[in-house]
DRENTI-392772 format. One line per 10 residues: number of its first residue (from 1); for each residue y, x, z of N, C-alpha, C. Coordinates in Angstrom, 3 decimals. Atoms other than C-alpha are relative to their C-alpha. Example, Ala and Ser with C-alpha at 12.3 -4.5 7.8 and 13.67 -1.06 7.14 Angstrom:
REM residues 2
1 = -1.190/0.890/0.000/-4.500/12.300/7.800/1.200/0.900/0.000; -1.190/-0.820/-0.060/-1.060/13.670/7.140/1.090/-0.770/0.730 $
This chain:
REM residues 216
1 = -1.323/-0.728/-1.201/-14.863/4.530/-4.695/1.023/0.274/-0.904; -1.141/-0.055/0.318/-11.515/4.602/-5.747/0.475/1.581/0.492; -0.116/-1.068/-0.189/-10.525/8.228/-6.431/1.461/0.121/1.327; -1.416/-0.502/-0.717/-8.059/9.944/-3.855/1.249/0.267/-0.748; -1.106/-0.683/0.479/-4.483/10.205/-4.529/0.695/1.159/0.283; -0.843/-1.469/-0.383/-3.051/13.595/-4.088/1.118/0.162/0.221; -1.787/-0.096/0.287/0.606/12.710/-4.452/0.485/0.316/1.545; -0.664/-0.540/-1.133/2.688/14.730/-1.957/-0.864/0.865/0.770; 0.602/-1.243/-0.816/-0.215/17.105/-0.773/0.227/1.184/-0.498; -0.043/-1.003/0.015/0.022/20.692/-0.788/-0.866/0.901/-0.258 $
11 = 0.904/-0.718/0.241/-2.530/23.022/-2.206/0.254/1.521/-0.574; -0.336/-1.124/0.157/-1.961/26.592/-1.903/1.816/-0.092/-0.562; -1.600/0.180/0.298/1.599/26.987/-4.251/0.023/-1.124/-0.501; 0.468/1.502/0.596/0.937/23.464/-5.360/0.756/-1.024/0.653; -0.379/1.071/-0.462/2.965/20.715/-4.703/-0.365/-1.360/-0.669; 0.351/1.365/1.080/1.319/17.188/-6.287/1.183/-0.816/0.006; -1.437/0.888/-0.136/4.445/15.456/-7.364/-0.340/-1.207/-0.784; 0.112/0.680/1.069/2.516/13.004/-9.502/-1.698/-0.148/-0.794; 1.323/0.169/0.489/-0.467/11.383/-11.423/0.313/0.353/-1.408; -0.278/-0.446/1.561/-0.934/12.808/-14.934/-0.258/-1.438/-0.939 $
21 = 0.840/0.901/0.570/-1.906/10.478/-17.670/-1.405/0.388/-0.512; 1.270/-0.442/0.682/-4.550/13.048/-18.786/-1.279/-0.495/1.049; 1.327/-0.059/-0.705/-8.232/13.104/-17.677/-0.537/0.969/-0.820; 0.424/-0.873/0.448/-10.626/15.424/-18.146/-1.322/-0.955/-0.685; 1.788/0.685/0.756/-14.679/14.569/-20.326/-0.121/-0.931/0.746; 0.933/0.454/-0.891/-15.980/13.398/-17.165/0.995/-1.125/0.671; -1.018/1.066/-0.262/-13.040/10.989/-16.567/0.967/0.228/1.502; -0.587/-0.323/-0.901/-11.417/12.770/-13.776/1.006/0.181/0.103; -1.477/0.037/0.201/-7.873/12.510/-12.938/0.589/1.448/0.046; -1.091/-1.285/-0.030/-5.132/15.279/-13.487/1.470/-0.431/1.030 $
31 = -1.161/0.093/-0.800/-2.303/15.758/-11.150/1.249/0.550/-0.368; -0.722/-0.581/0.098/1.052/16.612/-12.034/0.651/0.922/1.205; 0.033/-0.596/-1.223/1.937/19.735/-9.638/1.466/0.903/-0.220; -1.421/-0.755/-0.634/5.308/21.683/-8.692/-0.470/1.354/0.421; 0.506/-1.385/-0.510/4.184/25.210/-8.396/1.164/0.571/0.580; -1.203/-0.308/-0.471/6.423/27.239/-5.950/1.099/1.206/-1.026; -1.015/-0.815/1.176/7.696/29.553/-9.022/0.763/-0.730/-0.623; -0.885/0.740/1.053/9.333/26.435/-10.497/-0.709/-0.550/-1.147; 0.936/0.731/1.212/6.589/25.678/-13.117/-0.472/-1.423/0.340; 0.699/1.254/-0.010/5.401/22.023/-13.800/-1.087/0.254/-0.637 $
41 = 1.323/0.019/0.783/1.398/21.812/-14.739/-0.758/-0.832/0.236; 0.903/0.912/-0.267/-0.931/19.175/-15.055/-1.715/0.725/0.018; 1.294/-0.722/-0.509/-4.040/20.067/-13.012/-1.290/-1.072/0.301; 1.096/1.043/-0.103/-7.748/18.459/-12.527/0.086/-0.036/1.467; 0.398/-0.044/-1.185/-8.138/17.002/-9.212/-0.687/0.598/0.579; 0.893/-0.797/-0.693/-11.172/18.380/-8.895/0.208/1.672/0.152; -0.101/-1.239/-0.093/-10.053/21.949/-9.260/0.956/0.086/1.296; -0.652/0.490/-0.682/-7.466/20.838/-6.646/-0.871/-0.224/1.404; 1.040/0.190/-1.067/-10.043/19.647/-4.278/-0.949/1.220/0.675; 0.397/-0.780/-0.287/-12.104/22.673/-4.538/0.537/1.089/0.205 $
51 = -0.706/-0.790/-0.109/-9.632/25.051/-4.221/-0.223/1.363/-1.136; 0.016/-0.959/1.512/-10.056/26.718/-7.873/1.340/0.346/-0.438; -1.663/-0.055/0.576/-6.204/26.031/-8.559/0.650/-0.408/1.174; -0.523/0.120/-0.705/-4.088/27.183/-6.209/1.576/0.229/-0.662; -1.545/-0.547/0.657/-0.891/28.063/-8.392/0.028/-0.433/-1.442; 0.269/0.062/1.249/-0.028/27.278/-11.999/-0.200/1.076/-0.916; 0.739/-1.586/0.607/-1.494/30.736/-13.173/0.836/1.252/0.312; -0.600/-1.454/-0.106/1.312/32.935/-11.884/-0.146/0.775/0.965; 0.533/-1.006/-0.850/-0.607/34.406/-9.566/-0.719/1.145/-0.773; 0.883/-1.046/0.917/-2.809/35.802/-12.399/0.731/0.777/-0.601 $
61 = -1.358/-0.809/0.493/0.659/37.290/-13.569/-0.283/1.098/0.718; -0.278/-0.871/-0.966/1.009/38.717/-10.479/-1.416/1.321/0.143; 0.990/-0.916/-0.160/-2.382/40.176/-10.106/-0.176/1.208/-1.076; -0.249/-0.426/1.237/-1.918/41.438/-13.659/0.829/1.344/0.400; -0.830/-0.980/0.147/0.987/43.348/-12.769/-0.398/1.046/1.694; 0.431/-0.827/-1.052/-0.563/44.630/-9.451/-1.083/1.389/-0.822; 1.142/-0.364/0.698/-3.560/45.918/-11.719/1.128/1.441/-0.755; -0.850/-1.112/0.841/-0.742/48.205/-13.771/0.933/0.995/0.543; -1.002/-0.725/-0.749/1.192/49.472/-11.037/-1.102/0.841/0.779; 0.851/-0.383/-0.530/-2.213/50.591/-9.664/-1.122/0.834/-0.824 $
71 = 1.138/-0.085/0.805/-4.257/51.834/-12.920/0.150/1.933/-0.115; -0.028/-1.650/0.621/-2.701/55.668/-12.672/0.645/0.511/-1.178; -0.214/-0.475/1.540/-1.934/55.893/-16.482/1.282/-0.781/-0.419; -1.344/0.374/0.273/1.716/54.949/-16.340/0.697/0.994/-0.862; -0.601/-1.268/0.669/2.208/58.463/-17.915/-0.682/-0.005/-1.349; 1.076/-0.412/1.141/-0.619/58.040/-20.764/0.941/-0.146/-1.120; -0.974/0.507/1.044/0.547/57.556/-24.444/-0.665/-1.349/-0.303; 0.042/1.162/0.288/-1.334/54.214/-24.321/0.906/-0.713/0.667; -0.880/0.589/-1.071/0.830/53.197/-21.810/1.468/-0.128/-0.701; -1.224/0.362/1.280/3.872/53.996/-24.272/0.027/-0.466/-0.610 $
81 = -0.065/0.623/0.693/2.758/52.672/-26.637/0.001/-1.499/0.505; -0.240/1.289/-0.523/1.778/49.345/-24.757/1.485/-0.208/0.577; -0.922/0.451/-0.325/5.113/49.308/-23.325/1.406/0.008/-0.946; -1.077/-0.260/1.461/7.047/50.180/-26.810/-0.302/-1.253/-0.857; 0.350/1.394/0.278/5.014/46.983/-27.988/0.821/-1.314/0.707; -0.823/0.957/-1.092/6.608/44.805/-24.927/1.890/0.005/-0.383; -1.077/0.039/0.139/9.820/46.074/-25.682/0.581/-0.632/-1.202; -0.620/0.130/1.738/10.684/45.769/-29.531/-0.480/-1.865/-0.038; 0.060/1.467/0.285/9.033/42.077/-29.052/0.746/-0.867/0.759; -0.711/0.801/-0.919/10.830/40.840/-25.872/0.922/0.525/0.423 $
91 = -1.214/-0.516/-0.747/13.874/42.832/-25.160/1.223/-0.162/-1.141; -1.411/-0.198/1.281/16.966/42.080/-27.469/1.034/0.782/-0.104; -1.410/-1.189/0.298/18.723/44.873/-26.600/-0.843/1.414/-0.456; 0.621/-0.810/0.714/15.916/47.027/-27.726/-0.012/0.508/-1.616; -0.597/-0.284/1.495/17.079/48.933/-31.351/-0.967/-0.495/-0.664; 0.411/0.323/0.865/13.948/47.926/-32.867/-0.381/-1.774/-0.041; 0.171/1.141/-0.186/14.020/44.333/-31.499/0.263/-1.387/-1.569; -0.485/0.640/0.917/15.741/42.837/-34.541/-1.063/-0.255/-0.994; 0.941/-0.234/0.810/12.493/44.026/-36.902/-1.192/-0.732/0.614; 0.858/0.907/-0.548/10.157/42.363/-34.412/0.216/-1.416/0.941 $
101 = -0.265/1.414/-0.570/10.863/39.701/-31.720/1.184/-0.794/-0.647; -0.563/0.430/0.525/13.868/38.892/-33.752/-0.612/-0.496/-1.379; 0.525/0.638/1.301/11.731/37.982/-36.514/-1.341/-0.915/0.427; 0.987/0.818/-0.735/9.436/36.154/-34.370/-1.160/0.472/0.096; 1.197/-0.360/-0.104/6.794/38.511/-34.119/-0.162/0.301/1.649; 0.375/0.118/-1.425/5.047/38.579/-30.355/-1.150/0.567/0.411; 0.927/-0.563/-0.808/2.857/40.269/-28.017/-0.743/-0.820/0.552; 0.690/1.319/-0.494/-0.127/37.613/-26.986/-0.133/0.230/1.187; 0.111/0.335/-1.483/-0.326/36.667/-23.523/-1.116/1.040/0.584; 0.759/-0.855/-0.782/-3.198/38.760/-22.624/0.313/1.242/0.177 $
111 = -0.820/-1.253/-0.428/-1.670/42.131/-23.145/1.145/0.310/0.528; -1.181/0.125/-1.003/1.595/40.986/-22.213/-0.197/0.323/1.482; 0.189/-0.015/-1.156/0.394/40.498/-18.927/-0.791/0.819/0.440; 0.963/-1.041/-0.596/-2.063/43.376/-18.370/-0.113/1.014/-0.600; 0.163/-1.527/0.490/-2.094/46.909/-19.483/-1.341/0.328/-0.083; 1.657/-0.430/0.127/-5.951/47.174/-18.785/-0.262/-0.482/-1.014; 0.779/0.805/1.066/-6.765/44.516/-21.177/0.362/0.488/-1.195; -0.514/-0.974/1.190/-4.653/46.562/-23.843/-1.021/1.033/-0.522; 0.723/-1.363/0.004/-6.412/49.767/-22.580/-1.503/-0.234/-0.567; 1.207/0.395/-0.275/-9.847/48.097/-22.466/-0.499/-0.360/-1.828 $
121 = -0.227/0.368/1.438/-9.507/46.765/-26.264/0.066/1.439/-0.862; -0.560/-1.473/0.768/-7.781/50.105/-27.451/-1.631/1.138/0.101; 0.791/-1.078/-0.324/-10.991/52.276/-26.203/-1.021/-0.608/-0.740; 1.010/0.433/1.178/-13.567/49.856/-27.997/-0.011/-0.510/-0.817; -0.701/0.285/1.346/-11.410/49.570/-31.059/-0.117/1.235/-0.761; -0.355/-1.651/1.040/-11.406/53.394/-32.246/1.044/0.894/0.500; -0.855/-0.590/-0.459/-8.680/54.526/-29.917/0.080/1.680/-0.098; -0.093/-1.202/-0.444/-7.922/58.274/-30.257/1.657/0.278/-0.413; -1.404/-0.349/0.074/-4.732/60.412/-29.751/0.824/0.043/-1.429; -0.711/-0.233/1.302/-3.795/61.003/-33.047/0.074/-1.295/-1.254 $
131 = -0.429/0.998/1.120/-3.833/57.508/-34.579/0.885/-1.230/0.716; -0.891/1.218/-0.220/-1.203/54.437/-34.176/-0.826/-1.290/-0.271; 0.196/0.875/0.286/-1.262/51.356/-33.625/0.596/-1.238/-1.165; -0.276/0.379/1.146/-1.429/48.894/-36.773/0.086/-1.473/0.061; 0.407/2.088/0.224/-0.831/44.718/-37.456/-0.575/-0.084/-1.480; 0.428/0.373/1.362/-2.899/43.925/-40.138/0.916/-0.749/-0.816; -1.059/0.691/0.664/-0.451/41.193/-41.271/1.059/0.694/0.553; -1.341/-0.698/-0.604/2.918/42.915/-40.900/1.039/-1.501/0.764; -1.017/1.005/-0.739/4.625/39.348/-39.958/-0.986/-0.772/0.843; 0.837/0.738/-1.395/1.842/38.525/-37.209/0.146/0.600/1.157 $
141 = -0.298/-0.360/-1.036/1.939/39.369/-33.834/-1.230/0.980/0.238; 1.115/-1.087/-0.715/0.286/42.202/-31.688/-1.129/-1.207/0.931; 1.250/0.596/-0.368/-3.158/40.755/-30.818/-1.210/0.395/-0.368; 1.447/-0.907/0.422/-6.995/41.731/-30.815/-0.039/-0.323/-1.909; 0.428/0.429/1.452/-7.296/39.809/-34.302/0.662/0.538/-0.954; -0.648/-0.590/1.180/-4.382/41.392/-36.003/0.414/1.319/0.318; -0.319/-1.556/0.005/-4.285/45.179/-34.723/-1.104/0.885/-0.191; 0.694/-0.900/0.111/-5.987/48.086/-35.425/0.303/1.167/0.435; -0.552/-1.590/-0.520/-6.165/52.005/-34.634/0.159/0.785/-1.568; -0.222/-0.505/1.091/-4.802/53.841/-37.982/0.363/1.438/-0.015 $
151 = -0.607/-1.414/0.159/-3.534/57.528/-39.166/1.175/-0.729/-0.578; -1.606/0.147/0.182/-0.023/57.564/-39.707/0.442/-0.161/-1.520; -0.223/0.068/1.582/-0.227/57.735/-43.472/-0.624/-1.659/-0.119; 0.292/1.803/0.260/-2.218/54.202/-43.507/1.185/-0.864/0.482; -0.980/0.960/-0.706/0.353/52.582/-41.239/1.037/0.081/-1.004; -0.856/0.056/0.931/2.864/53.652/-43.763/-0.119/-0.575/-1.173; 0.614/0.664/0.739/0.852/51.915/-46.448/0.531/-1.390/0.159; 0.013/1.292/0.033/1.170/48.693/-44.594/1.291/-0.477/0.505; -1.313/0.440/-0.446/4.987/49.017/-43.771/0.659/-1.133/-1.155; -0.306/0.469/0.924/7.068/46.455/-45.160/1.159/0.684/-1.176 $
161 = -0.798/-0.738/0.894/9.208/48.885/-46.764/-0.808/0.793/-1.099; 0.986/-0.663/0.707/6.251/50.070/-48.412/-0.485/-0.615/-1.664; 0.220/0.738/1.104/6.216/48.552/-51.882/-0.465/0.804/-1.485; 0.096/-0.832/1.255/5.405/49.343/-55.712/1.280/0.281/-0.767; -1.122/-0.883/0.914/7.888/51.562/-57.661/-0.227/0.491/-1.157; 0.552/-0.072/1.087/7.697/51.803/-61.247/1.130/1.153/-0.119; -0.518/-1.210/0.490/8.989/55.413/-62.693/-0.394/0.492/-0.866; 0.492/-0.789/1.375/8.847/56.818/-66.026/-1.186/-0.831/-0.402; 1.043/0.720/0.575/6.349/54.062/-66.935/-1.202/-0.018/1.193; 0.673/0.290/-1.006/4.354/54.690/-63.734/0.273/-0.616/1.360 $
171 = -0.154/0.916/-1.146/3.675/52.240/-60.997/-0.879/0.078/1.373; 1.380/-0.494/-1.158/2.354/53.214/-57.650/1.048/-0.406/1.480; -0.936/0.438/-1.346/3.439/52.547/-53.580/1.087/0.774/0.308; -1.118/-0.648/-0.679/6.410/54.153/-51.958/-0.474/1.393/0.382; 0.881/-0.653/-1.075/3.587/56.115/-49.599/-0.473/1.367/-1.155; 0.962/-0.803/0.783/1.693/57.494/-52.706/1.210/0.742/-1.043; -0.736/-0.885/0.402/5.317/58.635/-54.710/0.410/1.477/1.133; -0.407/-1.116/-1.258/6.025/60.873/-51.459/-0.843/0.996/0.027; 0.777/-1.406/-0.053/3.192/62.990/-52.230/0.049/0.571/-1.255; -0.612/-0.890/0.975/4.672/64.096/-55.543/1.525/0.087/0.439 $
181 = -1.292/0.045/-0.458/7.960/64.259/-53.562/0.171/1.912/-0.085; -0.275/-1.191/-0.523/9.689/67.807/-53.147/0.505/0.253/1.276; -0.389/0.483/-1.273/10.742/66.423/-49.774/-1.047/-0.789/1.082; 1.287/0.859/-0.720/8.912/64.876/-46.997/0.225/-1.454/-0.042; 0.205/1.407/0.613/8.199/61.073/-47.040/1.313/-0.162/1.138; -1.004/0.633/-0.817/10.640/60.887/-43.711/1.422/0.060/-0.773; -1.206/-0.147/0.976/13.393/62.226/-45.985/0.014/-1.195/-0.741; 0.077/1.200/1.098/12.647/59.706/-48.559/0.420/-1.157/0.591; 0.013/1.184/-0.945/12.511/57.023/-45.951/1.625/-0.132/0.259; -1.425/-0.012/-0.573/15.728/58.023/-44.739/1.325/-0.046/-0.914 $
191 = -0.979/0.063/1.504/17.375/58.442/-48.558/0.047/-1.475/0.175; -0.402/1.242/0.207/16.670/54.682/-48.932/0.640/-0.864/0.407; -0.664/0.839/-1.398/17.899/53.574/-45.570/1.688/0.523/-0.500; -1.307/-0.413/-0.012/21.160/55.245/-46.827/0.700/-0.436/-1.396; -0.197/0.402/1.082/21.225/53.918/-50.238/0.065/0.458/-1.279; 0.229/-0.654/1.128/20.136/56.114/-52.409/-1.051/-0.953/-1.507; 0.788/0.476/1.029/18.550/55.134/-55.761/-1.674/0.524/-0.311; 1.088/-0.705/-0.345/14.840/55.124/-55.484/-0.491/1.157/-0.387; 0.126/-1.433/0.729/14.359/57.993/-58.157/0.488/1.048/0.838; -0.797/-0.693/-0.626/16.982/59.953/-56.441/-0.807/0.530/1.232 $
201 = 0.720/-0.328/-1.433/15.096/59.651/-52.927/-0.836/0.713/-0.182; 1.464/-0.295/0.259/11.794/60.254/-54.049/0.134/1.815/-0.819; -0.392/-0.684/0.912/12.809/63.118/-56.578/1.094/1.122/0.463; -0.867/-1.366/-0.069/15.883/65.229/-55.779/-0.098/0.854/1.180; 0.350/-0.571/-0.790/15.294/68.149/-54.354/1.188/0.063/1.643; -0.591/0.241/-1.106/16.688/68.712/-50.567/1.129/1.779/-0.198; -1.249/-1.047/0.344/20.414/70.303/-51.121/0.431/1.036/0.916; -0.435/-1.168/-0.913/20.597/72.208/-48.115/-0.309/1.572/-0.144; 0.278/-1.479/0.517/20.444/75.888/-48.250/0.349/0.841/1.481; -0.273/-0.106/-0.795/20.238/78.209/-45.850/0.890/1.577/-0.293 $
211 = -0.823/-1.322/0.133/22.529/81.499/-45.334/-0.589/0.896/-0.607; 0.602/-0.716/0.204/21.270/84.278/-47.031/-0.168/1.257/0.833; -0.126/-1.091/-1.076/20.095/87.412/-44.916/0.613/1.192/-0.685; -0.803/-1.502/0.837/21.874/90.571/-45.332/-0.968/0.887/0.405; 1.330/-0.742/0.040/19.831/93.101/-46.032/0.508/1.762/1.062; -0.372/-1.333/-0.776/20.254/96.566/-43.491/0.230/0.742/-0.930 $
């Protein structure tokens, strides 16, 4: 029996606009569908007939958005971390975008669409309030296979700006030199950004002086 042609029919948010060249493993046809959201997608005829597909997938995103607004965690630290990842990867106006999205670093679709997916992964992979999210490959995306929860010191060791430096014949990472510095690691990195020589950034004492207290 010849398979029915669904061209012109509507299935939920999908309008079938033609037959696709694709076929599944059993030989069933795929149809080119136009979703009400404006996206075109090839969908199996069997999925259309059974009601398994009623949109291009945008309804899944809408459901995820609903979950994100009803989880009651919008003021939690994890939610702030999640929002921060999304902003620096997708918002060109974010001040950190040039170091992330601007370099091609993105956040996986699973996490981008659904905070609770990121939350579940975090809880199951050692998240605690004193840890920060870290990408194992600093040039890779935010995704389960490339992320972990680490201390701030461990995260600093994985930064692109953390490289080996040789001073007086001794070679080690900048983060390790910071342990021998008379100033904080934050001050060292701030100096490096300002153009200080590496040795000066690490070993120059803090020049700020507080006014001496007057004795009564």
